[in-house]
C-alpha positions in Angstrom: -37.0 18.8 -13.2 -33.8 18.7 -11.4 -33.2 18.8 -7.6 -30.5 21.2 -6.9 -30.4 20.4 -3.1 -30.6 22.6 -0.2 -29.6 26.3 -0.9 -26.3 27.1 0.7 -25.2 23.5 1.4 -21.6 23.0 1.0 -19.5 19.9 1.4 -16.5 20.5 3.6 -13.0 19.8 2.2 -11.2 16.7 3.3 -7.7 18.4 2.9 -7.4 19.6 6.6 -8.2 16.2 8.0 -5.8 14.4 5.5 -3.1 17.1 6.1 -3.5 16.5 9.9 -3.1 12.7 9.5 0.0 13.1 7.3 1.6 15.5 9.7 1.0 13.3 12.7 2.0 10.0 11.1 4.7 11.5 9.0 6.5 13.1 12.1 6.9 9.6 13.6 8.3 8.2 10.4 10.6 11.1 10.0 12.0 10.6 13.5 12.7 6.9 12.6 14.4 7.8 9.4 16.4 10.5 11.0 17.6 8.2 13.7 18.8 5.6 11.1 20.4 8.4 9.0 22.1 9.8 12.1 23.8 6.4 12.7 24.8 6.1 9.1 26.2 9.6 8.7 28.0 9.6 12.1 30.4 6.9 11.2 33.4 7.8 9.0 33.7 4.9 6.6 37.1 6.0 5.3 40.4 4.5 6.9 41.8 6.8 9.6 45.5 7.7 10.0 47.4 6.5 13.2 47.9 9.6 15.3 50.3 10.3 18.1 49.8 12.2 21.4 48.0 15.7 21.6 50.4 18.5 20.9 48.1 21.4 22.0 48.5 22.2 25.8 45.7 23.3 28.0 45.6 27.1 28.6 44.0 30.2 27.3 44.3 32.1 24.1 46.6 35.1 24.3 46.8 37.8 21.6 44.2 36.1 19.4 46.2 32.9 18.9 48.4 30.1 20.3 51.7 28.9 18.5 52.5 25.2 18.4 55.8 23.8 17.3 55.8 21.4 14.5 58.2 19.3 12.3 58.6 20.7 8.8 57.3 18.2 6.2 55.4 15.9 8.7 51.7 15.3 8.5 49.4 16.4 11.2 45.7 16.2 11.9 44.1 19.3 13.0 40.6 19.7 14.5 39.3 23.2 15.4 37.5 23.7 18.7 34.6 25.8 19.6 37.1 28.7 20.6 39.1 28.6 17.4 38.3 29.5 13.8 41.2 27.5 12.3 44.9 27.2 11.8 47.4 29.5 10.1 50.8 28.6 8.7 53.0 30.2 6.0 50.9 28.5 3.2 47.7 30.0 4.4 44.9 29.2 6.8 43.1 25.9 7.5 39.6 25.6 8.9 37.5 22.7 10.2 39.4 19.4 10.5 41.7 17.3 8.4 45.3 16.2 7.6 47.9 18.7 6.4 51.6 18.8 5.9 53.5 21.3 8.1 55.4 23.8 5.8 57.2 25.3 8.7 58.5 24.6 12.3 55.4 26.1 13.9 51.8 26.9 13.2 49.3 29.2 15.0 45.8 28.5 16.2 43.5 31.2 15.4 41.4 32.2 18.3 37.8 33.4 18.2 38.5 35.8 21.1 41.5 36.3 23.3 41.3 34.9 26.8 39.1 31.9 25.9 40.2 28.3 26.8 42.1 26.4 24.0 39.9 23.6 22.6 41.6 22.8 19.3 43.5 19.5 18.7 46.7 18.9 16.7 48.2 15.4 16.6 51.1 14.1 14.4 50.6 11.2 12.1 52.6 8.2 13.4 55.8 7.2 11.5 57.5 3.8 11.3 60.9 3.7 12.6 61.6 0.0 12.4 60.2 -3.2 10.9 61.3 -6.7 12.1 60.0 -10.2 11.3 60.4 -13.2 13.6 58.7 -16.6 12.9 56.1 -14.8 10.5 55.2 -12.3 13.3 55.9 -8.7 12.3 56.8 -6.1 14.9 56.5 -2.4 14.0 58.1 0.3 15.9 56.7 3.8 15.8 58.3 7.1 16.6 55.1 8.3 18.5 52.7 6.3 20.8 50.2 4.7 18.4 47.4 4.3 20.9 46.2 0.9 19.5 45.3 -2.0 21.8 45.5 -5.7 21.8 42.7 -7.2 19.6 42.2 -4.2 17.5 42.9 -4.0 13.8 45.1 -2.2 11.5 45.3 -2.0 7.7 48.6 -2.5 6.1 49.1 -1.0 2.5 51.7 0.0 0.0 54.1 -2.7 1.4 57.1 -3.4 -0.8 56.9 -7.2 -0.1 54.3 -9.9 -0.5 52.1 -11.1 2.3 51.8 -7.8 4.1 48.9 -5.8 2.7 45.5 -6.3 4.3 43.6 -5.9 7.5 45.6 -7.5 10.5 44.7 -8.2 14.0 47.0 -6.8 16.6 48.5 -9.7 18.6 50.6 -7.7 21.0 51.3 -4.0 21.5 53.4 -1.7 23.7 53.5 2.1 23.7 55.7 2.3 20.5 55.4 -1.2 19.0 52.7 -3.2 17.2 52.8 -7.0 16.5 50.7 -9.0 14.1 50.9 -12.3 12.3 52.0 -12.4 8.6 51.0 -14.8 5.9 53.2 -17.9 5.8 55.2 -16.6 2.8 55.6 -13.1 4.2 59.0 -11.6 3.4 60.8 -8.7 5.1 59.3 -5.5 4.1 61.3 -2.3 3.9 58.4 0.2 3.8 54.5 0.2 4.3 51.6 2.4 5.2 49.4 2.0 8.2 45.8 3.2 8.9 42.9 2.3 11.0 40.1 0.5 9.1 36.6 1.8 9.4 34.4 0.7 12.3 32.3 -1.7 10.3 35.3 -3.5 9.0 36.7 -3.8 12.5 33.3 -5.0 13.9 33.0 -7.6 11.4 36.6 -8.8 11.8 36.4 -8.8 15.6 36.2 -12.3 17.1 34.1 -11.1 20.1 31.5 -9.5 17.8 31.5 -12.4 15.3 30.8 -14.6 18.3 28.0 -12.3 19.4 26.5 -12.4 15.9 26.6 -16.1 15.8 25.0 -16.4 19.3 22.4 -13.9 18.5 21.3 -15.7 15.3 21.2 -19.0 17.2 19.5 -17.8 20.3 16.9 -15.7 18.4 16.0 -18.7 16.1 15.6 -21.0 19.2 13.5 -18.4 20.9 11.3 -18.1 17.8 10.8 -21.8 17.7 9.9 -22.1 21.3 7.7 -19.0 21.2 5.6 -20.4 18.3 5.5 -23.7 20.1 3.8 -22.1 23.0 2.0 -19.2 21.2 0.0 -21.5 18.8 -1.9 -23.5 21.6 -2.4 -20.5 24.0 -3.6 -18.3 21.2 -6.0 -20.9 19.9 -7.5 -21.7 23.4 -7.8 -17.9 24.3 -9.5 -17.2 21.0 -11.9 -20.1 20.7 -12.9 -21.1 24.3 -14.6 -19.4 27.2 -13.7 -20.7 30.7 -13.4 -19.6 34.2 -10.2 -17.7 35.0 -9.8 -16.6 31.4 -9.2 -13.0 32.5 -6.6 -14.0 35.0 -4.7 -15.9 32.3 -5.1 -13.0 29.9 -3.6 -10.6 32.5 -0.7 -13.0 33.2 0.1 -13.1 29.5 0.4 -9.3 29.4 2.8 -9.1 32.3 6.1 -9.7 30.3 4.9 -7.0 27.8 4.2 -4.2 30.4 7.0 -5.1 32.9 10.3 -3.4 32.4 12.8 -5.9 30.8 15.2 -5.5 33.7 12.5 -6.7 36.2 11.9 -9.7 33.9 15.6 -10.6 34.2 15.8 -10.0 37.9 12.7 -12.3 38.4 14.3 -15.1 36.5 17.4 -14.7 38.6 15.5 -14.9 41.8 13.5 -17.9 40.4 16.5 -19.9 39.7 17.7 -19.5 43.3 14.9 -22.0 44.2 15.7 -24.4 41.4 18.0 -27.5 41.8 21.7 -26.6 41.9 22.5 -28.6 38.7 19.8 -26.8 36.8 20.8 -23.3 38.0 24.5 -24.0 37.2 23.6 -25.1 33.7 21.3 -22.1 33.0 22.3 -18.9 34.9 25.1 -16.9 33.3 25.3 -19.4 30.5 24.0 -19.3 27.0 20.7 -21.1 27.9 20.0 -18.1 30.1 20.2 -15.8 27.0 17.5 -18.0 25.2 15.2 -18.1 28.3 15.5 -14.4 28.9 14.7 -13.7 25.2 11.8 -16.2 25.2 10.1 -14.7 28.3 9.6 -11.4 26.6 9.2 -12.5 22.9 6.8 -15.2 23.5 4.3 -12.8 25.0 4.2 -10.8 21.6 3.9 -14.1 19.7 0.9 -15.1 21.8 -0.9 -11.9 21.1 -0.2 -12.1 17.4 -1.5 -15.6 17.2 -4.7 -14.8 19.2 -5.5 -12.0 16.8 -4.8 -14.4 13.9 -7.2 -17.0 15.2 -9.8 -14.2 16.0 -9.8 -13.3 12.4 -10.6 -16.8 11.1 -14.4 -17.4 11.3 -15.4 -20.2 13.6 -17.9 -21.2 10.9 -15.1 -22.8 8.9 -14.2 -25.0 11.8 -17.8 -25.9 12.6 -18.4 -26.9 9.0 -15.5 -29.1 9.2 -16.8 -30.8 12.4 -20.1 -31.4 10.8 -18.4 -33.2 7.8 -16.7 -35.7 10.0 -13.5 -34.1 11.3 -12.6 -34.1 14.8 -11.3 -31.0 16.7 -7.7 -32.0 16.0 -8.2 -32.7 12.2 -10.3 -29.4 11.9 -7.3 -27.5 13.5 -4.6 -28.8 11.3 -6.6 -29.1 8.0 -8.8 -25.9 8.2 -7.4 -23.4 10.8 -3.7 -23.7 10.5 -3.5 -23.3 6.6 -5.4 -20.0 7.0 -3.2 -19.0 10.0 0.1 -19.4 8.1 0.3 -15.5 7.6 -0.2 -14.8 11.3 2.3 -17.6 12.2 4.8 -15.9 10.0 4.1 -12.5 11.6 4.4 -14.1 15.2 7.6 -15.7 14.3 9.1 -12.6 12.7 7.9 -10.4 15.7 9.4 -12.9 18.1 12.7 -13.0 16.3 13.0 -9.3 16.0 12.0 -8.8 19.7 14.5 -11.3 20.8 17.3 -9.7 18.7 16.8 -6.3 20.5 16.5 -7.8 24.1 19.1 -6.4 26.5 17.9 -5.8 30.1 16.9 -9.4 31.0 20.0 -10.8 29.3 22.3 -8.4 31.2 20.8 -9.3 34.5 20.2 -13.1 34.0 22.9 -14.1 31.6 25.5 -11.5 32.0 27.7 -9.9 29.3 30.7 -12.1 29.2 32.8 -11.9 26.0 32.6 -15.0 23.9 30.3 -16.7 26.3 26.9 -14.9 26.7 27.6 -11.9 24.6 24.8 -11.1 22.0 24.6 -8.0 19.8 22.8 -5.7 22.3 25.4 -6.5 25.0 28.1 -6.0 22.4 26.9 -2.5 21.9 26.7 -1.9 25.6 30.4 -3.3 26.1 31.6 -1.1 23.2 30.0 2.0 24.9 31.4 1.0 28.3 34.8 0.9 26.7 34.4 4.3 25.1 34.3 3.0 21.6 31.3 5.0 20.3 32.1 4.2 16.7 32.2 0.4 17.6 28.9 0.5 19.3 27.3 2.3 16.3 28.8 -0.2 14.0 27.1 -3.0 16.1 23.9 -1.0 16.0 23.9 -0.8 12.3 24.6 -4.6 12.0 21.3 -5.1 14.3 19.3 -2.6 12.1 20.5 -4.5 8.9 19.6 -7.9 10.4 16.1 -6.8 11.5 15.4 -5.1 8.1 16.5 -8.3 6.2 14.2 -10.4 8.3 11.2 -8.2 7.9 11.8 -7.9 4.2 12.1 -11.7 3.8 8.8 -12.1 6.0 6.8 -9.7 3.9 8.2 -11.2 0.7 7.2 -14.8 1.9 3.6 -13.5 2.5 3.2 -11.8 5.8 0.3 -9.6 5.1 -2.6 -8.3 7.3 -1.5 -9.3 10.8 1.7 -7.3 10.8 1.2 -4.9 7.9 
């Protein structure tokens, strides 16, 4: 005789619940992916031409268009604005943005509507009017202002002499001249092509950004070592022992996590006003300040991770070791630490990644001096301050790549539950 169960009983489907979880969790993942893809897509990875001054004057469209004088046979870069549909010449219309060769002595901007402000851009490609070499330093003269600055880079291509082609750092510049060093065997060139390398190449070739990469790697590594040195004993004590004042210490450990990073940097700056002068001079606005600012924030995350790690290791293992003749120190190193290596790796990885992205305390306590206290976050800030959005995004992509590599290595080496 079979038991068919209560009449009318029906098990509810799990699909709505699972769909809800997927929507809520997936939306956050989608935002992260979209942010990274936006950075990747925004940058133009192709070399860009050197362009002269803007030729389109301010004003309003009259009779559905504005005529701009051009040089027949010369290349121009056109970008339509929000009040233009494109550009018209004798060879047809052009829409969007890009380089074109002028077929006539004038082109017409096609307006969306008469009377609207002109927002399009038309700039000529720079031509070389002279090439001179003195003591292996090349000086190029252009017929239009090139807009490049000292310390930026250009790509030389299609030179008719050896020792010219490649990415060159600009050693000196004026409105119509660019100077850069040649290889030792560079001969006089009669013709060559110039372009601006993509932002990633410029960032990786820049001495300032290479210094910030080096300082970031060194400071983040030192911060991680110091954080683990402090996090292991604090995490062990907070996990294993009960004592008076433990709640106060627990609160103090959370302060660097909940405080705005800017406040942490300001507090460090005020603290060192009461330190001996020799110590303050050695730390404040120097590279040790970078490490200390990173340490104050990253260490708090490492302590929390190590405490969770020790909480997940049963105390019974340690008690058994003590009954078998081990003292507390031997039980810690022989029983507890081998089981905590996954958490140790997670704490180190989290501290390293947190130190890499630290900006506020470093800016206040260490400053953002080029080739002195400049790390990757401050490099992005300085690029943004200088109006170089592409350079800032290039530095951001370097930081994303560095963080991704560290996490992939950590997971490959065995970081599992604690930071999964």
